C-alpha positions in Angstrom: 18.5 -20.7 -47.4 15.5 -22.8 -48.6 12.1 -21.6 -47.1 9.6 -23.9 -46.8 4.7 -23.7 -47.1 3.1 -25.7 -45.0 -0.4 -25.6 -45.4 -2.6 -24.9 -42.4 -6.4 -24.7 -41.1 -6.6 -22.9 -37.4 -9.7 -22.7 -35.2 -11.9 -20.5 -32.9 -15.3 -19.3 -31.7 -13.8 -16.1 -30.2 -13.2 -14.4 -34.1 -10.1 -14.9 -36.6 -7.9 -13.4 -35.1 -7.8 -15.6 -33.0 -8.2 -18.4 -36.0 -4.8 -17.1 -37.3 -3.3 -17.4 -33.8 -4.9 -20.5 -33.2 -3.4 -22.1 -36.1 0.4 -20.2 -35.8 0.8 -21.3 -32.0 0.2 -24.8 -32.7 2.7 -24.8 -35.6 5.6 -23.0 -33.8 5.2 -25.9 -31.6 7.3 -28.2 -33.9 7.7 -26.2 -36.1 10.7 -23.6 -36.1 11.7 -20.5 -37.6 7.9 -19.0 -38.7 9.5 -16.6 -40.5 5.4 -15.6 -42.3 1.5 -16.4 -43.0 -0.9 -15.1 -46.0 -4.4 -16.0 -44.9 -5.7 -17.4 -48.0 -9.0 -18.0 -47.1 -11.9 -17.0 -44.2 -15.1 -19.1 -42.8 -17.8 -19.4 -40.5 -20.4 -21.6 -39.6 -23.3 -20.7 -38.4 -26.4 -22.1 -36.1 -29.1 -20.9 -35.6 -28.4 -17.0 -37.7 -25.3 -17.3 -35.3 -21.7 -17.4 -36.2 -20.1 -20.6 -34.0 -16.7 -21.5 -35.4 -14.2 -19.1 -37.5 -11.9 -21.4 -39.8 -8.9 -19.4 -41.5 -7.0 -20.9 -43.9 -3.4 -20.7 -44.3 0.1 -21.4 -45.8 2.8 -20.2 -43.5 6.4 -20.5 -44.7 9.3 -21.2 -42.5 13.0 -21.9 -42.6 14.3 -25.6 -44.2 
């Protein structure tokens, strides 16, 4: 079995969990058999002292 790792960025206005799920949902439209996700980094966009956007950098493992 061969496993490929793809790097992705997920975004959400609701939170980091939603940003991760957004990336997985979007990737699963084109990538079959996702077997795992490693969250590499979290970042946020701030406006007027408030977080308005969340980003999660991921490494996604999937069967090839």
